[in-house]
N, CA, C and O atoms as a Tinker XYZ file with bonds, in Angstrom:
   520  protein
     1  N      0.846000   -1.084000   -0.048000    73     2
     2  CA     0.069000    0.026000    0.037000    64     1     3
     3  C      0.858000    1.335000   -0.187000    63     2     4     5
     4  O      1.738000    1.534000    0.651000    81     3
     5  N      0.747000    2.055000   -0.936000    73     3     6
     6  CA     1.275000    3.405000   -0.973000    64     5     7
     7  C      1.169000    4.339000    0.203000    63     6     8     9
     8  O      0.388000    4.019000    1.099000    81     7
     9  N      1.677000    5.164000    0.283000    73     7    10
    10  CA     1.480000    6.039000    1.678000    64     9    11
    11  C      0.306000    7.099000    1.303000    63    10    12    13
    12  O     -0.332000    7.595000    2.233000    81    11
    13  N      0.034000    7.424000    0.085000    73    11    14
    14  CA    -1.208000    8.377000   -0.118000    64    13    15
    15  C     -2.470000    7.273000    0.279000    63    14    16    17
    16  O     -3.413000    7.544000    1.021000    81    15
    17  N     -2.256000    6.070000   -0.353000    73    15    18
    18  CA    -3.424000    5.132000   -0.282000    64    17    19
    19  C     -3.495000    4.502000    1.417000    63    18    20    21
    20  O     -4.449000    3.743000    1.583000    81    19
    21  N     -2.855000    4.666000    2.321000    73    19    22
    22  CA    -2.730000    4.311000    3.599000    64    21    23
    23  C     -3.396000    5.761000    4.269000    63    22    24    25
    24  O     -4.335000    5.677000    5.060000    81    23
    25  N     -2.921000    6.857000    3.944000    73    23    26
    26  CA    -3.391000    8.152000    4.327000    64    25    27
    27  C     -4.995000    8.142000    4.120000    63    26    28    29
    28  O     -5.742000    8.277000    5.089000    81    27
    29  N     -5.432000    7.993000    2.941000    73    27    30
    30  CA    -6.914000    7.992000    2.473000    64    29    31
    31  C     -7.580000    6.941000    3.283000    63    30    32    33
    32  O     -8.627000    7.253000    3.851000    81    31
    33  N     -7.098000    5.698000    3.417000    73    31    34
    34  CA    -7.671000    4.578000    4.319000    64    33    35
    35  C     -7.764000    5.147000    5.652000    63    34    36    37
    36  O     -8.857000    4.954000    6.183000    81    35
    37  N     -6.971000    5.755000    6.293000    73    35    38
    38  CA    -7.107000    6.068000    7.597000    64    37    39
    39  C     -8.212000    7.411000    7.704000    63    38    40    41
    40  O     -8.949000    7.355000    8.688000    81    39
    41  N     -8.378000    8.472000    6.896000    73    39    42
    42  CA    -9.245000    9.253000    6.931000    64    41    43
    43  C    -10.592000    8.644000    6.544000    63    42    44    45
    44  O    -11.580000    9.131000    7.093000    81    43
    45  N    -10.741000    7.806000    5.813000    73    43    46
    46  CA   -11.885000    7.185000    5.509000    64    45    47
    47  C    -12.372000    6.359000    6.822000    63    46    48    49
    48  O    -13.553000    6.225000    7.141000    81    47
    49  N    -11.389000    5.892000    7.446000    73    47    50
    50  CA   -11.578000    4.971000    8.800000    64    49    51
    51  C    -12.421000    5.665000    9.968000    63    50    52    53
    52  O    -13.449000    5.310000   10.544000    81    51
    53  N    -11.503000    6.925000   10.116000    73    51    54
    54  CA   -11.873000    7.905000   10.893000    64    53    55
    55  C    -13.179000    8.530000   10.553000    63    54    56    57
    56  O    -14.114000    8.540000   11.355000    81    55
    57  N    -13.241000    9.038000    9.396000    73    55    58
    58  CA   -14.990000    9.537000    8.968000    64    57    59
    59  C    -16.085000    8.756000    9.439000    63    58    60    61
    60  O    -17.107000    9.181000    9.976000    81    59
    61  N    -15.795000    7.638000    9.204000    73    59    62
    62  CA   -16.935000    6.359000    9.458000    64    61    63
    63  C    -16.983000    6.370000   11.019000    63    62    64    65
    64  O    -18.081000    6.365000   11.574000    81    63
    65  N    -15.934000    6.382000   11.677000    73    63    66
    66  CA   -16.170000    6.186000   13.189000    64    65    67
    67  C    -16.798000    7.392000   13.737000    63    66    68    69
    68  O    -17.636000    7.256000   14.629000    81    67
    69  N    -16.489000    8.546000   13.308000    73    67    70
    70  CA   -16.945000    9.848000   13.555000    64    69    71
    71  C    -18.592000    9.748000   13.353000    63    70    72    73
    72  O    -19.370000   10.315000   14.121000    81    71
    73  N    -18.956000    9.065000   12.379000    73    71    74
    74  CA   -20.252000    8.865000   12.030000    64    73    75
    75  C    -21.117000    8.251000   12.821000    63    74    76    77
    76  O    -22.194000    8.662000   13.251000    81    75
    77  N    -20.368000    6.849000   13.051000    73    75    78
    78  CA   -21.187000    6.127000   14.144000    64    77    79
    79  C    -21.110000    6.909000   15.421000    63    78    80    81
    80  O    -22.196000    6.925000   16.000000    81    79
    81  N    -20.201000    7.529000   16.002000    73    79    82
    82  CA   -19.882000    8.153000   17.419000    64    81    83
    83  C    -21.173000    8.965000   17.322000    63    82    84    85
    84  O    -22.010000    8.871000   18.219000    81    83
    85  N    -21.375000    9.797000   16.213000    73    83    86
    86  CA   -22.474000   10.865000   16.172000    64    85    87
    87  C    -23.766000   10.146000   16.356000    63    86    88    89
    88  O    -24.562000   10.485000   17.232000    81    87
    89  N    -23.969000    9.222000   15.592000    73    87    90
    90  CA   -25.253000    8.239000   15.527000    64    89    91
    91  C    -25.619000    7.720000   16.903000    63    90    92    93
    92  O    -26.778000    7.695000   17.317000    81    91
    93  N    -24.456000    7.267000   17.654000    73    91    94
    94  CA   -24.812000    6.809000   18.853000    64    93    95
    95  C    -24.881000    7.908000   19.988000    63    94    96    97
    96  O    -25.484000    7.732000   21.047000    81    95
    97  N    -24.241000    8.988000   19.675000    73    95    98
    98  CA   -24.539000    9.902000   20.905000    64    97    99
    99  C    -25.745000   10.797000   20.765000    63    98   100   101
   100  O    -26.411000   11.256000   21.693000    81    99
   101  N    -25.904000   10.953000   19.668000    73    99   102
   102  CA   -27.212000   11.685000   19.436000    64   101   103
   103  C    -28.492000   11.207000   19.487000    63   102   104   105
   104  O    -29.479000   11.892000   19.217000    81   103
   105  N    -28.525000    9.756000   19.910000    73   103   106
   106  CA   -29.976000    9.236000   19.972000    64   105   107
   107  C    -29.762000    8.427000   21.064000    63   106   108   109
   108  O    -28.724000    7.775000   21.179000    81   107
   109  N    -30.885000    8.406000   22.090000    73   107   110
   110  CA   -30.810000    7.928000   23.210000    64   109   111
   111  C    -30.741000    6.350000   23.274000    63   110   112   113
   112  O    -30.144000    5.740000   24.161000    81   111
   113  N    -31.359000    5.820000   22.327000    73   111   114
   114  CA   -31.484000    4.446000   22.067000    64   113   115
   115  C    -31.136000    4.020000   20.677000    63   114   116   117
   116  O    -31.753000    4.768000   19.919000    81   115
   117  N    -30.514000    3.265000   20.082000    73   115   118
   118  CA   -30.406000    3.041000   18.643000    64   117   119
   119  C    -29.964000    1.740000   18.418000    63   118   120   121
   120  O    -29.030000    1.332000   19.108000    81   119
   121  N    -30.461000    1.016000   17.580000    73   119   122
   122  CA   -30.213000   -0.578000   17.227000    64   121   123
   123  C    -29.354000   -0.462000   15.761000    63   122   124   125
   124  O    -29.655000    0.265000   14.815000    81   123
   125  N    -28.336000   -1.279000   15.840000    73   123   126
   126  CA   -27.581000   -1.389000   14.371000    64   125   127
   127  C    -28.126000   -3.053000   14.097000    63   126   128   129
   128  O    -27.877000   -4.072000   14.741000    81   127
   129  N    -28.867000   -2.867000   13.011000    73   127   130
   130  CA   -29.417000   -4.213000   12.675000    64   129   131
   131  C    -29.441000   -4.658000   11.412000    63   130   132   133
   132  O    -29.355000   -3.805000   10.529000    81   131
   133  N    -29.552000   -5.949000   11.066000    73   131   134
   134  CA   -30.079000   -6.391000    9.732000    64   133   135
   135  C    -31.344000   -6.327000    9.356000    63   134   136   137
   136  O    -32.203000   -7.149000    9.676000    81   135
   137  N    -31.534000   -5.229000    8.578000    73   135   138
   138  CA   -32.873000   -4.881000    7.927000    64   137   139
   139  C    -33.628000   -3.727000    9.094000    63   138   140   141
   140  O    -32.913000   -3.105000    9.878000    81   139
   141  N    -34.911000   -3.581000    9.077000    73   139   142
   142  CA   -35.590000   -2.490000    9.773000    64   141   143
   143  C    -36.384000   -3.343000   10.905000    63   142   144   145
   144  O    -36.468000   -4.570000   10.966000    81   143
   145  N    -37.043000   -2.211000   11.942000    73   143   146
   146  CA   -37.762000   -2.951000   12.671000    64   145   147
   147  C    -39.028000   -3.607000   12.064000    63   146   148   149
   148  O    -39.675000   -4.526000   12.567000    81   147
   149  N    -39.250000   -3.012000   10.968000    73   147   150
   150  CA   -40.744000   -3.707000   10.187000    64   149   151
   151  C    -40.322000   -4.687000    9.331000    63   150   152   153
   152  O    -41.164000   -5.552000    9.087000    81   151
   153  N    -39.088000   -4.808000    8.725000    73   151   154
   154  CA   -38.715000   -5.811000    7.885000    64   153   155
   155  C    -37.286000   -6.395000    8.425000    63   154   156   157
   156  O    -36.317000   -6.205000    7.689000    81   155
   157  N    -37.087000   -7.083000    9.641000    73   155   158
   158  CA   -35.726000   -7.687000    9.843000    64   157   159
   159  C    -35.426000   -8.682000    8.866000    63   158   160   161
   160  O    -36.241000   -9.368000    8.250000    81   159
   161  N    -33.861000   -8.704000    8.756000    73   159   162
   162  CA   -33.196000   -9.523000    7.970000    64   161   163
   163  C    -32.746000  -10.735000    8.647000    63   162   164   165
   164  O    -32.091000  -11.564000    8.016000    81   163
   165  N    -33.075000  -10.934000   10.032000    73   163   166
   166  CA   -32.093000  -11.889000   10.683000    64   165   167
   167  C    -32.973000  -12.045000   11.913000    63   166   168   169
   168  O    -33.659000  -11.098000   12.298000    81   167
   169  N    -32.968000  -13.246000   12.552000    73   167   170
   170  CA   -33.731000  -13.668000   13.537000    64   169   171
   171  C    -33.116000  -13.069000   14.800000    63   170   172   173
   172  O    -33.856000  -13.043000   15.784000    81   171
   173  N    -31.985000  -12.627000   14.919000    73   171   174
   174  CA   -31.439000  -11.928000   16.125000    64   173   175
   175  C    -32.022000  -10.506000   15.969000    63   174   176   177
   176  O    -32.689000  -10.009000   16.876000    81   175
   177  N    -31.783000   -9.895000   14.884000    73   175   178
   178  CA   -32.370000   -8.483000   14.951000    64   177   179
   179  C    -33.757000   -8.287000   15.117000    63   178   180   181
   180  O    -34.287000   -7.351000   15.717000    81   179
   181  N    -34.407000   -9.394000   14.451000    73   179   182
   182  CA   -35.897000   -9.409000   14.745000    64   181   183
   183  C    -36.223000   -9.339000   16.161000    63   182   184   185
   184  O    -37.085000   -8.594000   16.627000    81   183
   185  N    -35.352000  -10.308000   16.962000    73   183   186
   186  CA   -35.965000  -10.664000   18.488000    64   185   187
   187  C    -35.511000   -9.443000   19.081000    63   186   188   189
   188  O    -36.263000   -9.088000   19.988000    81   187
   189  N    -34.453000   -8.608000   18.865000    73   187   190
   190  CA   -33.957000   -7.672000   19.513000    64   189   191
   191  C    -34.908000   -6.400000   19.190000    63   190   192   193
   192  O    -35.140000   -5.612000   20.107000    81   191
   193  N    -35.388000   -6.215000   18.082000    73   191   194
   194  CA   -36.098000   -4.976000   17.680000    64   193   195
   195  C    -37.392000   -5.128000   18.291000    63   194   196   197
   196  O    -38.079000   -4.147000   18.576000    81   195
   197  N    -37.824000   -6.537000   18.545000    73   195   198
   198  CA   -39.269000   -6.572000   19.039000    64   197   199
   199  C    -39.115000   -6.329000   20.565000    63   198   200   201
   200  O    -39.965000   -5.582000   21.050000    81   199
   201  N    -38.360000   -6.735000   21.237000    73   199   202
   202  CA   -37.969000   -6.336000   22.565000    64   201   203
   203  C    -38.074000   -4.557000   22.864000    63   202   204   205
   204  O    -38.755000   -3.949000   23.690000    81   203
   205  N    -37.277000   -4.141000   22.013000    73   203   206
   206  CA   -37.439000   -2.664000   22.107000    64   205   207
   207  C    -38.713000   -2.014000   21.766000    63   206   208   209
   208  O    -39.168000   -1.045000   22.373000    81   207
   209  N    -39.286000   -2.619000   20.725000    73   207   210
   210  CA   -40.524000   -1.972000   20.582000    64   209   211
   211  C    -41.608000   -2.370000   21.567000    63   210   212   213
   212  O    -42.506000   -1.569000   21.828000    81   211
   213  N    -41.558000   -3.692000   22.182000    73   211   214
   214  CA   -42.485000   -3.903000   23.300000    64   213   215
   215  C    -42.109000   -3.077000   24.582000    63   214   216   217
   216  O    -42.816000   -3.192000   25.584000    81   215
   217  N    -41.201000   -2.390000   24.580000    73   215   218
   218  CA   -41.170000   -1.287000   25.715000    64   217   219
   219  C    -41.684000   -0.169000   25.452000    63   218   220   221
   220  O    -41.694000    0.641000   26.379000    81   219
   221  N    -42.334000    0.292000   23.997000    73   219   222
   222  CA   -43.040000    1.180000   23.981000    64   221   223
   223  C    -42.411000    2.495000   23.876000    63   222   224   225
   224  O    -43.077000    3.521000   24.005000    81   223
   225  N    -41.129000    2.506000   23.642000    73   223   226
   226  CA   -39.903000    3.438000   23.745000    64   225   227
   227  C    -39.476000    3.818000   22.153000    63   226   228   229
   228  O    -39.298000    2.956000   21.293000    81   227
   229  N    -39.360000    5.099000   21.953000    73   227   230
   230  CA   -39.108000    5.425000   20.227000    64   229   231
   231  C    -37.437000    4.927000   20.444000    63   230   232   233
   232  O    -36.808000    5.165000   21.475000    81   231
   233  N    -36.949000    4.288000   19.407000    73   231   234
   234  CA   -35.665000    4.024000   19.028000    64   233   235
   235  C    -35.004000    4.589000   17.542000    63   234   236   237
   236  O    -35.747000    4.593000   16.560000    81   235
   237  N    -33.913000    4.954000   17.441000    73   235   238
   238  CA   -33.742000    4.984000   16.083000    64   237   239
   239  C    -32.803000    3.409000   15.423000    63   238   240   241
   240  O    -32.329000    2.560000   16.178000    81   239
   241  N    -32.746000    3.366000   14.265000    73   239   242
   242  CA   -32.165000    2.106000   14.117000    64   241   243
   243  C    -31.360000    2.462000   12.524000    63   242   244   245
   244  O    -31.622000    3.338000   11.699000    81   243
   245  N    -30.444000    1.531000   12.521000    73   243   246
   246  CA   -29.431000    1.849000   11.250000    64   245   247
   247  C    -29.542000    0.321000   10.523000    63   246   248   249
   248  O    -29.190000   -0.626000   11.227000    81   247
   249  N    -29.958000    0.070000    9.310000    73   247   250
   250  CA   -29.746000   -1.071000    8.622000    64   249   251
   251  C    -28.269000   -1.136000    8.047000    63   250   252   253
   252  O    -27.861000   -0.434000    7.122000    81   251
   253  N    -27.576000   -2.023000    8.690000    73   251   254
   254  CA   -26.274000   -2.416000    8.443000    64   253   255
   255  C    -26.126000   -2.918000    7.229000    63   254   256   257
   256  O    -24.985000   -2.866000    6.769000    81   255
   257  N    -27.272000   -3.567000    6.337000    73   255   258
   258  CA   -27.090000   -4.076000    5.029000    64   257   259
   259  C    -27.042000   -2.914000    4.245000    63   258   260   261
   260  O    -26.371000   -2.999000    3.217000    81   259
   261  N    -27.466000   -2.101000    4.432000    73   259   262
   262  CA   -27.616000   -0.665000    3.498000    64   261   263
   263  C    -26.216000    0.149000    3.417000    63   262   264   265
   264  O    -25.921000    0.916000    2.500000    81   263
   265  N    -25.440000   -0.142000    4.490000    73   263   266
   266  CA   -24.265000    0.849000    4.739000    64   265   267
   267  C    -23.107000   -0.034000    4.701000    63   266   268   269
   268  O    -22.775000   -0.487000    5.796000    81   267
   269  N    -22.420000   -0.380000    3.693000    73   267   270
   270  CA   -21.226000   -1.419000    3.768000    64   269   271
   271  C    -20.280000   -0.864000    4.724000    63   270   272   273
   272  O    -19.574000   -1.686000    5.308000    81   271
   273  N    -20.131000    0.327000    4.992000    73   271   274
   274  CA   -18.895000    0.930000    5.664000    64   273   275
   275  C    -19.225000    0.784000    7.310000    63   274   276   277
   276  O    -18.411000    0.446000    8.169000    81   275
   277  N    -20.708000    1.146000    7.522000    73   275   278
   278  CA   -20.944000    0.836000    9.014000    64   277   279
   279  C    -20.798000   -0.533000    9.190000    63   278   280   281
   280  O    -20.151000   -0.959000   10.147000    81   279
   281  N    -21.487000   -1.513000    8.125000    73   279   282
   282  CA   -21.415000   -2.899000    8.408000    64   281   283
   283  C    -19.840000   -3.332000    8.679000    63   282   284   285
   284  O    -19.708000   -3.996000    9.707000    81   283
   285  N    -18.995000   -3.153000    8.165000    73   283   286
   286  CA   -17.563000   -3.086000    8.129000    64   285   287
   287  C    -17.092000   -2.517000    9.468000    63   286   288   289
   288  O    -16.440000   -3.330000   10.122000    81   287
   289  N    -17.239000   -1.488000    9.956000    73   287   290
   290  CA   -16.324000   -1.002000   10.995000    64   289   291
   291  C    -17.088000   -0.776000   12.234000    63   290   292   293
   292  O    -16.349000   -0.570000   13.197000    81   291
   293  N    -18.408000   -0.753000   12.509000    73   291   294
   294  CA   -19.112000   -1.051000   13.475000    64   293   295
   295  C    -18.787000   -1.893000   14.383000    63   294   296   297
   296  O    -18.920000   -1.460000   15.528000    81   295
   297  N    -18.283000   -3.290000   14.250000    73   295   298
   298  CA   -17.702000   -4.072000   15.238000    64   297   299
   299  C    -16.548000   -3.613000   15.843000    63   298   300   301
   300  O    -16.328000   -3.863000   17.027000    81   299
   301  N    -15.785000   -2.966000   15.160000    73   299   302
   302  CA   -14.472000   -2.437000   15.746000    64   301   303
   303  C    -14.763000   -0.951000   16.799000    63   302   304   305
   304  O    -14.081000   -0.486000   17.712000    81   303
   305  N    -15.892000   -0.559000   16.280000    73   303   306
   306  CA   -16.259000    0.772000   17.467000    64   305   307
   307  C    -16.017000    0.520000   18.638000    63   306   308   309
   308  O    -15.094000    1.006000   19.291000    81   307
   309  N    -17.065000   -0.496000   19.123000    73   307   310
   310  CA   -17.225000   -0.867000   20.531000    64   309   311
   311  C    -16.558000   -2.398000   20.774000    63   310   312   313
   312  O    -16.819000   -2.881000   21.876000    81   311
   313  N    -15.914000   -3.033000   20.074000    73   311   314
   314  CA   -15.057000   -4.113000   20.042000    64   313   315
   315  C    -16.231000   -5.211000   20.243000    63   314   316   317
   316  O    -16.122000   -5.964000   21.210000    81   315
   317  N    -17.469000   -5.357000   19.289000    73   315   318
   318  CA   -18.565000   -6.229000   19.738000    64   317   319
   319  C    -18.740000   -7.018000   18.162000    63   318   320   321
   320  O    -19.250000   -6.422000   17.214000    81   319
   321  N    -18.344000   -8.122000   18.087000    73   319   322
   322  CA   -18.365000   -8.474000   16.604000    64   321   323
   323  C    -19.669000   -8.868000   15.764000    63   322   324   325
   324  O    -19.586000   -9.192000   14.580000    81   323
   325  N    -20.707000   -8.824000   16.364000    73   323   326
   326  CA   -21.893000   -9.676000   16.019000    64   325   327
   327  C    -23.082000   -8.499000   15.878000    63   326   328   329
   328  O    -23.036000   -7.522000   16.625000    81   327
   329  N    -23.898000   -8.608000   15.118000    73   327   330
   330  CA   -25.103000   -7.751000   14.976000    64   329   331
   331  C    -26.407000   -8.589000   15.469000    63   330   332   333
   332  O    -26.546000   -9.767000   15.142000    81   331
   333  N    -27.248000   -7.979000   16.189000    73   331   334
   334  CA   -27.450000   -6.368000   16.367000    64   333   335
   335  C    -26.770000   -6.052000   17.494000    63   334   336   337
   336  O    -26.532000   -6.851000   18.400000    81   335
   337  N    -26.407000   -4.769000   17.467000    73   335   338
   338  CA   -25.947000   -3.846000   18.496000    64   337   339
   339  C    -26.832000   -2.944000   19.055000    63   338   340   341
   340  O    -27.473000   -2.250000   18.265000    81   339
   341  N    -27.000000   -2.807000   20.167000    73   339   342
   342  CA   -28.001000   -1.677000   20.940000    64   341   343
   343  C    -27.057000   -0.779000   21.816000    63   342   344   345
   344  O    -26.266000   -1.250000   22.634000    81   343
   345  N    -27.174000    0.195000   21.633000    73   343   346
   346  CA   -26.614000    1.497000   22.283000    64   345   347
   347  C    -27.625000    2.179000   22.807000    63   346   348   349
   348  O    -28.633000    2.535000   22.197000    81   347
   349  N    -27.287000    2.439000   24.341000    73   347   350
   350  CA   -28.292000    3.454000   25.175000    64   349   351
   351  C    -27.562000    4.180000   25.933000    63   350   352   353
   352  O    -26.643000    3.699000   26.596000    81   351
   353  N    -27.934000    5.692000   25.939000    73   351   354
   354  CA   -27.186000    6.550000   26.174000    64   353   355
   355  C    -25.520000    6.628000   25.959000    63   354   356   357
   356  O    -24.698000    6.958000   26.814000    81   355
   357  N    -25.269000    6.246000   24.624000    73   355   358
   358  CA   -23.943000    6.530000   24.301000    64   357   359
   359  C    -23.176000    5.156000   24.565000    63   358   360   361
   360  O    -22.022000    5.142000   24.136000    81   359
   361  N    -23.571000    4.143000   25.122000    73   359   362
   362  CA   -22.823000    3.047000   25.705000    64   361   363
   363  C    -23.423000    1.721000   24.857000    63   362   364   365
   364  O    -24.610000    1.739000   24.529000    81   363
   365  N    -22.732000    0.787000   24.574000    73   363   366
   366  CA   -23.171000   -0.193000   23.958000    64   365   367
   367  C    -23.783000   -0.975000   25.298000    63   366   368   369
   368  O    -23.309000   -1.152000   26.421000    81   367
   369  N    -24.938000   -1.330000   24.737000    73   367   370
   370  CA   -25.808000   -2.472000   25.655000    64   369   371
   371  C    -25.379000   -3.588000   25.773000    63   370   372   373
   372  O    -25.042000   -4.138000   26.822000    81   371
   373  N    -25.345000   -4.241000   24.127000    73   371   374
   374  CA   -25.084000   -5.482000   23.864000    64   373   375
   375  C    -25.660000   -5.710000   22.603000    63   374   376   377
   376  O    -25.827000   -4.863000   21.726000    81   375
   377  N    -25.986000   -7.024000   22.557000    73   375   378
   378  CA   -26.524000   -7.688000   21.357000    64   377   379
   379  C    -27.931000   -8.211000   21.928000    63   378   380   381
   380  O    -28.447000   -7.793000   22.965000    81   379
   381  N    -28.442000   -9.153000   21.116000    73   379   382
   382  CA   -29.801000   -9.941000   20.919000    64   381   383
   383  C    -29.826000  -10.391000   22.482000    63   382   384   385
   384  O    -30.652000   -9.893000   23.247000    81   383
   385  N    -29.028000  -11.206000   22.848000    73   383   386
   386  CA   -29.222000  -12.280000   23.878000    64   385   387
   387  C    -29.294000  -11.206000   25.294000    63   386   388   389
   388  O    -30.132000  -11.443000   26.164000    81   387
   389  N    -28.524000  -10.247000   25.402000    73   387   390
   390  CA   -28.598000   -9.326000   26.559000    64   389   391
   391  C    -29.886000   -8.663000   26.526000    63   390   392   393
   392  O    -30.615000   -8.567000   27.514000    81   391
   393  N    -30.189000   -8.145000   25.222000    73   391   394
   394  CA   -31.319000   -7.350000   25.424000    64   393   395
   395  C    -32.264000   -8.083000   25.755000    63   394   396   397
   396  O    -32.893000   -7.561000   26.675000    81   395
   397  N    -32.782000   -9.319000   25.359000    73   395   398
   398  CA   -33.658000  -10.010000   25.657000    64   397   399
   399  C    -33.695000  -10.439000   27.152000    63   398   400   401
   400  O    -34.762000  -10.556000   27.756000    81   399
   401  N    -32.548000  -10.655000   27.689000    73   399   402
   402  CA   -32.574000  -11.033000   28.974000    64   401   403
   403  C    -33.030000   -9.553000   29.926000    63   402   404   405
   404  O    -33.671000   -9.523000   30.976000    81   403
   405  N    -32.572000   -8.640000   29.306000    73   403   406
   406  CA   -33.033000   -7.533000   30.220000    64   405   407
   407  C    -34.810000   -7.348000   30.225000    63   406   408   409
   408  O    -35.608000   -7.204000   31.151000    81   407
   409  N    -34.957000   -7.420000   28.904000    73   407   410
   410  CA   -36.724000   -7.144000   28.915000    64   409   411
   411  C    -37.176000   -8.432000   29.647000    63   410   412   413
   412  O    -38.219000   -8.260000   30.277000    81   411
   413  N    -36.799000   -9.332000   29.703000    73   411   414
   414  CA   -37.332000  -10.852000   30.433000    64   413   415
   415  C    -37.456000  -10.373000   31.956000    63   414   416   417
   416  O    -38.353000  -10.765000   32.703000    81   415
   417  N    -36.629000   -9.639000   32.258000    73   415   418
   418  CA   -36.311000   -9.401000   33.741000    64   417   419
   419  C    -36.966000   -8.041000   34.207000    63   418   420   421
   420  O    -37.060000   -7.679000   35.380000    81   419
   421  N    -37.391000   -7.368000   33.127000    73   419   422
   422  CA   -38.373000   -6.126000   33.223000    64   421   423
   423  C    -37.109000   -4.896000   33.498000    63   422   424   425
   424  O    -37.515000   -3.858000   34.019000    81   423
   425  N    -36.107000   -4.954000   33.277000    73   423   426
   426  CA   -34.929000   -4.051000   33.305000    64   425   427
   427  C    -34.949000   -3.139000   32.191000    63   426   428   429
   428  O    -34.510000   -2.007000   32.392000    81   427
   429  N    -35.392000   -3.447000   31.027000    73   427   430
   430  CA   -34.915000   -3.161000   29.597000    64   429   431
   431  C    -35.841000   -1.757000   29.729000    63   430   432   433
   432  O    -35.193000   -0.714000   29.824000    81   431
   433  N    -37.260000   -1.661000   29.741000    73   431   434
   434  CA   -37.930000   -0.568000   29.650000    64   433   435
   435  C    -37.618000    0.405000   30.557000    63   434   436   437
   436  O    -37.575000    1.485000   29.967000    81   435
   437  N    -37.352000    0.529000   31.857000    73   435   438
   438  CA   -36.929000    1.437000   32.733000    64   437   439
   439  C    -35.381000    2.157000   32.228000    63   438   440   441
   440  O    -35.053000    3.344000   32.212000    81   439
   441  N    -34.689000    1.052000   31.877000    73   439   442
   442  CA   -33.473000    1.721000   31.154000    64   441   443
   443  C    -33.594000    2.574000   30.093000    63   442   444   445
   444  O    -33.012000    3.646000   29.929000    81   443
   445  N    -34.507000    1.949000   29.276000    73   443   446
   446  CA   -34.750000    3.068000   27.837000    64   445   447
   447  C    -35.447000    4.290000   28.493000    63   446   448   449
   448  O    -34.876000    5.365000   28.312000    81   447
   449  N    -36.584000    4.297000   29.225000    73   447   450
   450  CA   -37.114000    5.455000   29.648000    64   449   451
   451  C    -36.040000    6.255000   30.178000    63   450   452   453
   452  O    -35.977000    7.414000   29.767000    81   451
   453  N    -35.199000    5.867000   30.994000    73   451   454
   454  CA   -34.268000    6.839000   31.672000    64   453   455
   455  C    -33.180000    7.513000   30.839000    63   454   456   457
   456  O    -32.584000    8.564000   31.076000    81   455
   457  N    -33.043000    6.595000   29.713000    73   455   458
   458  CA   -32.132000    7.237000   28.478000    64   457   459
   459  C    -32.838000    8.630000   27.862000    63   458   460   461
   460  O    -32.220000    9.691000   27.771000    81   459
   461  N    -34.283000    8.443000   27.441000    73   459   462
   462  CA   -34.666000    9.527000   27.062000    64   461   463
   463  C    -34.857000   10.701000   28.032000    63   462   464   465
   464  O    -34.734000   11.858000   27.630000    81   463
   465  N    -35.159000   10.411000   29.317000    73   463   466
   466  CA   -35.061000   11.387000   30.457000    64   465   467
   467  C    -33.803000   12.255000   30.492000    63   466   468   469
   468  O    -33.751000   13.484000   30.540000    81   467
   469  N    -32.789000   11.367000   30.460000    73   467   470
   470  CA   -31.554000   12.225000   30.342000    64   469   471
   471  C    -31.237000   13.039000   29.380000    63   470   472   473
   472  O    -30.677000   14.127000   29.514000    81   471
   473  N    -31.750000   12.293000   27.922000    73   471   474
   474  CA   -31.355000   13.369000   26.827000    64   473   475
   475  C    -32.343000   14.698000   26.839000    63   474   476   477
   476  O    -31.899000   15.811000   26.557000    81   475
   477  N    -33.637000   14.485000   27.169000    73   475   478
   478  CA   -34.513000   15.487000   27.652000    64   477   479
   479  C    -34.141000   16.562000   28.551000    63   478   480   481
   480  O    -34.369000   17.738000   28.270000    81   479
   481  N    -33.507000   16.151000   29.752000    73   479   482
   482  CA   -33.125000   17.049000   30.796000    64   481   483
   483  C    -31.690000   17.943000   30.173000    63   482   484   485
   484  O    -31.310000   19.091000   30.404000    81   483
   485  N    -31.176000   16.960000   29.385000    73   483   486
   486  CA   -29.541000   17.577000   28.800000    64   485   487
   487  C    -30.222000   18.839000   27.624000    63   486   488   489
   488  O    -29.706000   19.945000   27.462000    81   487
   489  N    -31.443000   18.356000   26.919000    73   487   490
   490  CA   -31.871000   19.491000   25.962000    64   489   491
   491  C    -32.600000   20.758000   26.712000    63   490   492   493
   492  O    -32.814000   21.756000   26.022000    81   491
   493  N    -32.942000   20.763000   27.921000    73   491   494
   494  CA   -33.608000   22.043000   28.435000    64   493   495
   495  C    -32.638000   22.890000   28.824000    63   494   496   497
   496  O    -31.697000   22.452000   29.486000    81   495
   497  N    -32.694000   23.880000   28.568000    73   495   498
   498  CA   -31.989000   25.484000   28.779000    64   497   499
   499  C    -31.707000   25.441000   30.319000    63   498   500   501
   500  O    -32.571000   25.069000   31.112000    81   499
   501  N    -30.609000   25.790000   30.657000    73   499   502
   502  CA   -30.183000   25.873000   32.363000    64   501   503
   503  C    -30.725000   27.060000   32.478000    63   502   504   505
   504  O    -30.907000   27.772000   31.490000    81   503
   505  N    -31.062000   27.435000   33.743000    73   503   506
   506  CA   -31.267000   28.533000   34.317000    64   505   507
   507  C    -30.303000   29.166000   35.128000    63   506   508   509
   508  O    -29.766000   28.578000   36.067000    81   507
   509  N    -30.046000   30.377000   34.806000    73   507   510
   510  CA   -29.046000   31.051000   35.827000    64   509   511
   511  C    -29.381000   31.644000   36.965000    63   510   512   513
   512  O    -30.237000   32.522000   36.850000    81   511
   513  N    -28.913000   31.405000   38.176000    73   511   514
   514  CA   -29.153000   31.721000   39.398000    64   513   515
   515  C    -28.839000   33.212000   39.509000    63   514   516   517
   516  O    -27.668000   33.549000   39.338000    81   515
   517  N    -29.655000   34.033000   39.745000    73   515   518
   518  CA   -29.151000   35.768000   39.634000    64   517   519
   519  C    -28.948000   36.081000   40.930000    63   518   520
   520  O    -28.586000   37.216000   41.241000    81   519
């Protein structure tokens, strides 16, 4: 690989990581999945999305099959090799098994609601004490 090719690769890699970071940090809950919640393309993605939907909380999603850069690089972002990947409050929650376990224990919905409350509180203007 020539130096300019390496530099281009590094810049492209950093751009995609910045894009992922922006998506993760700007959405209280986001799932990177194969397909969409309405039309999942894998059983694990389907079950994880169903658990999120059952919590009746809005969430963002990214179909990794339509974005090869995210598909290739997301596993490096949080050192998690498989899909789906669910992020809450900017942190990796995990994949399908962890999400389902939290849902079955009744812990997922309060966690997701808390993520939205945190985002809402952060968006409110802070009042100055005079």
